[in-house]
PyMOL CGO cylinders between C-alpha atoms (Angstrom):
from pymol import cmd
from pymol.cgo import CYLINDER

trace = [
    CYLINDER, 40.04, -93.47, -50.17, 42.04, -90.86, -47.76, 0.3, 1, 1, 1, 1, 1, 1,
    CYLINDER, 42.04, -90.86, -47.76, 40.41, -87.91, -46.57, 0.3, 1, 1, 1, 1, 1, 1,
    CYLINDER, 40.41, -87.91, -46.57, 41.07, -84.77, -48.72, 0.3, 1, 1, 1, 1, 1, 1,
    CYLINDER, 41.07, -84.77, -48.72, 43.34, -82.08, -46.41, 0.3, 1, 1, 1, 1, 1, 1,
    CYLINDER, 43.34, -82.08, -46.41, 42.98, -78.37, -46.63, 0.3, 1, 1, 1, 1, 1, 1,
    CYLINDER, 42.98, -78.37, -46.63, 46.32, -76.85, -47.18, 0.3, 1, 1, 1, 1, 1, 1,
    CYLINDER, 46.32, -76.85, -47.18, 48.16, -75.31, -44.18, 0.3, 1, 1, 1, 1, 1, 1,
    CYLINDER, 48.16, -75.31, -44.18, 49.45, -72.29, -45.54, 0.3, 1, 1, 1, 1, 1, 1,
    CYLINDER, 49.45, -72.29, -45.54, 46.00, -71.29, -47.40, 0.3, 1, 1, 1, 1, 1, 1,
    CYLINDER, 46.00, -71.29, -47.40, 44.33, -71.88, -43.72, 0.3, 1, 1, 1, 1, 1, 1,
    CYLINDER, 44.33, -71.88, -43.72, 46.69, -68.99, -42.43, 0.3, 1, 1, 1, 1, 1, 1,
    CYLINDER, 46.69, -68.99, -42.43, 45.88, -66.73, -45.82, 0.3, 1, 1, 1, 1, 1, 1,
    CYLINDER, 45.88, -66.73, -45.82, 42.35, -67.19, -46.64, 0.3, 1, 1, 1, 1, 1, 1,
    CYLINDER, 42.35, -67.19, -46.64, 38.95, -67.32, -44.89, 0.3, 1, 1, 1, 1, 1, 1,
    CYLINDER, 38.95, -67.32, -44.89, 35.43, -67.94, -46.68, 0.3, 1, 1, 1, 1, 1, 1,
    CYLINDER, 35.43, -67.94, -46.68, 32.53, -65.53, -45.97, 0.3, 1, 1, 1, 1, 1, 1,
    CYLINDER, 32.53, -65.53, -45.97, 28.94, -66.78, -45.39, 0.3, 1, 1, 1, 1, 1, 1,
    CYLINDER, 28.94, -66.78, -45.39, 28.27, -66.50, -48.90, 0.3, 1, 1, 1, 1, 1, 1,
    CYLINDER, 28.27, -66.50, -48.90, 31.24, -68.44, -50.21, 0.3, 1, 1, 1, 1, 1, 1,
    CYLINDER, 31.24, -68.44, -50.21, 33.63, -65.46, -51.12, 0.3, 1, 1, 1, 1, 1, 1,
    CYLINDER, 33.63, -65.46, -51.12, 37.09, -65.94, -50.29, 0.3, 1, 1, 1, 1, 1, 1,
    CYLINDER, 37.09, -65.94, -50.29, 38.40, -63.24, -48.10, 0.3, 1, 1, 1, 1, 1, 1,
    CYLINDER, 38.40, -63.24, -48.10, 41.75, -62.33, -48.02, 0.3, 1, 1, 1, 1, 1, 1,
    CYLINDER, 41.75, -62.33, -48.02, 44.51, -59.50, -46.72, 0.3, 1, 1, 1, 1, 1, 1,
    CYLINDER, 44.51, -59.50, -46.72, 45.40, -56.64, -48.93, 0.3, 1, 1, 1, 1, 1, 1,
    CYLINDER, 45.40, -56.64, -48.93, 48.10, -56.84, -51.16, 0.3, 1, 1, 1, 1, 1, 1,
    CYLINDER, 48.10, -56.84, -51.16, 51.53, -54.77, -51.27, 0.3, 1, 1, 1, 1, 1, 1,
    CYLINDER, 51.53, -54.77, -51.27, 51.34, -53.92, -47.48, 0.3, 1, 1, 1, 1, 1, 1,
    CYLINDER, 51.34, -53.92, -47.48, 54.15, -55.93, -46.36, 0.3, 1, 1, 1, 1, 1, 1,
    CYLINDER, 54.15, -55.93, -46.36, 57.07, -53.26, -46.62, 0.3, 1, 1, 1, 1, 1, 1,
    CYLINDER, 57.07, -53.26, -46.62, 58.10, -50.04, -48.37, 0.3, 1, 1, 1, 1, 1, 1,
    CYLINDER, 58.10, -50.04, -48.37, 55.27, -47.95, -46.85, 0.3, 1, 1, 1, 1, 1, 1,
    CYLINDER, 55.27, -47.95, -46.85, 57.69, -44.96, -46.94, 0.3, 1, 1, 1, 1, 1, 1,
    CYLINDER, 57.69, -44.96, -46.94, 57.29, -44.94, -50.99, 0.3, 1, 1, 1, 1, 1, 1,
    CYLINDER, 57.29, -44.94, -50.99, 53.61, -45.33, -50.76, 0.3, 1, 1, 1, 1, 1, 1,
    CYLINDER, 53.61, -45.33, -50.76, 51.10, -42.19, -50.70, 0.3, 1, 1, 1, 1, 1, 1,
    CYLINDER, 51.10, -42.19, -50.70, 49.14, -41.99, -47.59, 0.3, 1, 1, 1, 1, 1, 1,
    CYLINDER, 49.14, -41.99, -47.59, 45.89, -42.73, -49.58, 0.3, 1, 1, 1, 1, 1, 1,
    CYLINDER, 45.89, -42.73, -49.58, 47.22, -46.11, -50.87, 0.3, 1, 1, 1, 1, 1, 1,
    CYLINDER, 47.22, -46.11, -50.87, 48.12, -46.94, -47.24, 0.3, 1, 1, 1, 1, 1, 1,
    CYLINDER, 48.12, -46.94, -47.24, 44.65, -46.11, -46.08, 0.3, 1, 1, 1, 1, 1, 1,
    CYLINDER, 44.65, -46.11, -46.08, 43.13, -47.84, -48.85, 0.3, 1, 1, 1, 1, 1, 1,
    CYLINDER, 43.13, -47.84, -48.85, 44.82, -50.92, -48.09, 0.3, 1, 1, 1, 1, 1, 1,
    CYLINDER, 44.82, -50.92, -48.09, 44.15, -51.68, -44.57, 0.3, 1, 1, 1, 1, 1, 1,
    CYLINDER, 44.15, -51.68, -44.57, 41.98, -54.41, -43.76, 0.3, 1, 1, 1, 1, 1, 1,
    CYLINDER, 41.98, -54.41, -43.76, 40.71, -57.18, -46.12, 0.3, 1, 1, 1, 1, 1, 1,
    CYLINDER, 40.71, -57.18, -46.12, 39.11, -57.65, -49.51, 0.3, 1, 1, 1, 1, 1, 1,
    CYLINDER, 39.11, -57.65, -49.51, 37.58, -60.39, -51.45, 0.3, 1, 1, 1, 1, 1, 1,
    CYLINDER, 37.58, -60.39, -51.45, 39.30, -62.39, -54.07, 0.3, 1, 1, 1, 1, 1, 1,
    CYLINDER, 39.30, -62.39, -54.07, 38.39, -61.90, -57.63, 0.3, 1, 1, 1, 1, 1, 1,
    CYLINDER, 38.39, -61.90, -57.63, 35.83, -64.72, -58.93, 0.3, 1, 1, 1, 1, 1, 1,
    CYLINDER, 35.83, -64.72, -58.93, 38.29, -66.85, -60.96, 0.3, 1, 1, 1, 1, 1, 1,
    CYLINDER, 38.29, -66.85, -60.96, 41.13, -66.81, -58.41, 0.3, 1, 1, 1, 1, 1, 1,
    CYLINDER, 41.13, -66.81, -58.41, 38.73, -67.48, -55.51, 0.3, 1, 1, 1, 1, 1, 1,
    CYLINDER, 38.73, -67.48, -55.51, 37.33, -70.56, -57.52, 0.3, 1, 1, 1, 1, 1, 1,
    CYLINDER, 37.33, -70.56, -57.52, 40.77, -72.00, -57.56, 0.3, 1, 1, 1, 1, 1, 1,
    CYLINDER, 40.77, -72.00, -57.56, 41.34, -71.37, -54.13, 0.3, 1, 1, 1, 1, 1, 1,
    CYLINDER, 41.34, -71.37, -54.13, 38.28, -73.16, -52.84, 0.3, 1, 1, 1, 1, 1, 1,
    CYLINDER, 38.28, -73.16, -52.84, 38.99, -76.12, -55.48, 0.3, 1, 1, 1, 1, 1, 1,
    CYLINDER, 38.99, -76.12, -55.48, 42.52, -76.70, -54.84, 0.3, 1, 1, 1, 1, 1, 1,
    CYLINDER, 42.52, -76.70, -54.84, 43.61, -75.16, -51.13, 0.3, 1, 1, 1, 1, 1, 1,
    CYLINDER, 43.61, -75.16, -51.13, 40.05, -75.02, -49.23, 0.3, 1, 1, 1, 1, 1, 1,
    CYLINDER, 40.05, -75.02, -49.23, 38.47, -78.20, -50.44, 0.3, 1, 1, 1, 1, 1, 1,
    CYLINDER, 38.47, -78.20, -50.44, 36.54, -78.61, -47.04, 0.3, 1, 1, 1, 1, 1, 1,
    CYLINDER, 36.54, -78.61, -47.04, 35.71, -74.93, -46.60, 0.3, 1, 1, 1, 1, 1, 1,
]
cmd.load_cgo(trace, "trace")
C-alpha cells in the first residue's frame, strides 16, 4: 500500500493548531481594498480558524498526515 500524500496546495494554505483546528488566511483579502471599509480591512488581517465542518474535510482529504 503506498503512503498517503498531503496535497501540495493545502500545505501552502492551511496549518493545524496544537489542538487540531485548521488555521487559514482571512477570506476576501486579495484585491479590491478600495471598495471596502477600513474596519473590514482591519478585521481581516492575519489568520482565522476554519468552521468545524470545513475543517473536518480539510483534515480528512487534504492533510491526512497533519
